PLY file of the C-alpha trace (Angstrom):
ply
format ascii 1.0
element vertex 119
property float x
property float y
property float z
element edge 118
property int vertex1
property int vertex2
end_header
-20.98 52.16 40.80
-20.54 51.40 37.23
-16.97 50.47 37.33
-17.12 48.02 40.21
-19.92 46.37 38.19
-17.84 45.87 34.93
-14.59 45.02 37.12
-17.43 42.18 38.46
-17.84 40.95 34.76
-21.16 43.13 33.35
-19.96 44.41 30.13
-20.68 47.82 29.13
-22.62 46.07 26.49
-24.87 44.19 29.05
-25.57 47.00 31.26
-27.10 48.82 28.20
-29.27 45.74 27.40
-30.19 45.66 31.04
-30.81 49.76 31.36
-34.45 49.47 29.16
-36.95 49.38 31.88
-39.92 45.88 31.56
-42.11 48.65 30.58
-39.99 50.28 27.40
-38.06 52.74 29.75
-35.65 54.64 28.06
-32.45 52.81 28.67
-28.71 54.18 28.16
-26.25 53.38 25.51
-23.11 51.34 25.73
-20.94 54.45 25.06
-22.79 56.23 27.85
-21.81 53.72 30.15
-18.35 53.75 29.22
-18.47 57.32 30.04
-19.91 57.33 33.13
-17.72 54.67 34.72
-14.45 56.81 33.76
-15.60 59.73 34.86
-16.46 61.74 31.43
-19.71 62.46 31.92
-20.11 66.39 32.96
-23.34 67.16 34.18
-25.75 64.82 36.74
-27.87 62.32 35.14
-31.44 62.93 35.52
-33.67 60.78 37.45
-35.00 58.63 34.85
-31.32 57.98 33.49
-30.26 57.11 37.47
-33.22 54.68 36.95
-31.63 53.27 33.37
-28.03 52.98 35.51
-29.83 51.10 38.57
-31.17 48.29 36.37
-28.25 48.51 34.07
-25.85 47.58 36.81
-28.72 45.50 39.20
-28.42 48.41 42.20
-31.37 49.25 44.37
-32.05 52.73 42.74
-31.84 54.65 45.83
-27.69 53.82 46.35
-27.33 54.95 42.71
-29.32 58.25 43.65
-27.40 58.40 46.70
-24.20 58.32 44.90
-25.10 60.39 41.94
-25.40 62.96 44.79
-22.45 62.23 46.29
-20.68 62.25 43.28
-22.05 65.59 41.60
-23.98 68.03 44.47
-21.06 66.92 46.68
-24.25 65.64 49.08
-23.52 63.07 51.56
-27.10 60.73 52.16
-27.99 60.86 55.66
-27.94 56.99 55.99
-24.50 56.68 55.05
-23.20 59.57 56.94
-20.52 58.70 59.74
-19.45 55.71 57.59
-15.55 56.16 56.25
-15.07 55.16 52.78
-14.33 51.99 52.93
-17.65 51.41 54.77
-19.63 53.16 52.42
-18.12 50.60 49.55
-18.65 47.56 51.80
-22.22 48.84 51.75
-22.50 49.77 48.36
-21.01 46.43 47.14
-23.24 44.16 49.32
-26.32 46.13 48.09
-25.40 45.62 44.62
-25.32 41.83 45.25
-27.58 39.21 44.64
-28.75 37.27 47.70
-26.76 34.51 47.32
-23.72 36.05 47.19
-24.70 38.61 50.18
-25.31 35.14 52.28
-21.86 34.12 51.36
-20.76 37.40 52.19
-22.66 36.66 55.93
-21.28 33.43 56.44
-17.61 34.59 55.58
-18.00 37.37 58.02
-19.71 35.16 60.87
-16.86 32.74 60.30
-13.77 35.40 60.42
-15.27 36.98 63.63
-15.78 32.96 65.06
-11.72 32.38 64.23
-11.10 35.61 66.05
-12.76 34.35 68.95
-11.22 31.17 69.32
-7.98 31.82 68.10
0 1
1 2
2 3
3 4
4 5
5 6
6 7
7 8
8 9
9 10
10 11
11 12
12 13
13 14
14 15
15 16
16 17
17 18
18 19
19 20
20 21
21 22
22 23
23 24
24 25
25 26
26 27
27 28
28 29
29 30
30 31
31 32
32 33
33 34
34 35
35 36
36 37
37 38
38 39
39 40
40 41
41 42
42 43
43 44
44 45
45 46
46 47
47 48
48 49
49 50
50 51
51 52
52 53
53 54
54 55
55 56
56 57
57 58
58 59
59 60
60 61
61 62
62 63
63 64
64 65
65 66
66 67
67 68
68 69
69 70
70 71
71 72
72 73
73 74
74 75
75 76
76 77
77 78
78 79
79 80
80 81
81 82
82 83
83 84
84 85
85 86
86 87
87 88
88 89
89 90
90 91
91 92
92 93
93 94
94 95
95 96
96 97
97 98
98 99
99 100
100 101
101 102
102 103
103 104
104 105
105 106
106 107
107 108
108 109
109 110
110 111
111 112
112 113
113 114
114 115
115 116
116 117
117 118
């Protein structure tokens, strides 16, 4: 998720700045986000660290925690079970979008469905 956020244009420095909580909760450093994105964090982050990641990348903390559980514990959350990798990727990406981007995605999906229907 961190790498995806970076690919969408969010720098690791921006992630680090955004990761600090509104009431002073500890954030994470730029190098830590880089290590997380490249798979160089060997141990699972703690709950507060995952919350900082969620703030940093602008994703719901629940999705970040589910992704961490899958990565470090080989645990798949119930909400995403039954979906293949493509569907989980789409769900996670859509959840990380701001409302305007999600509306645009919805319109695109509806337009594609309509085009298929009308030939």
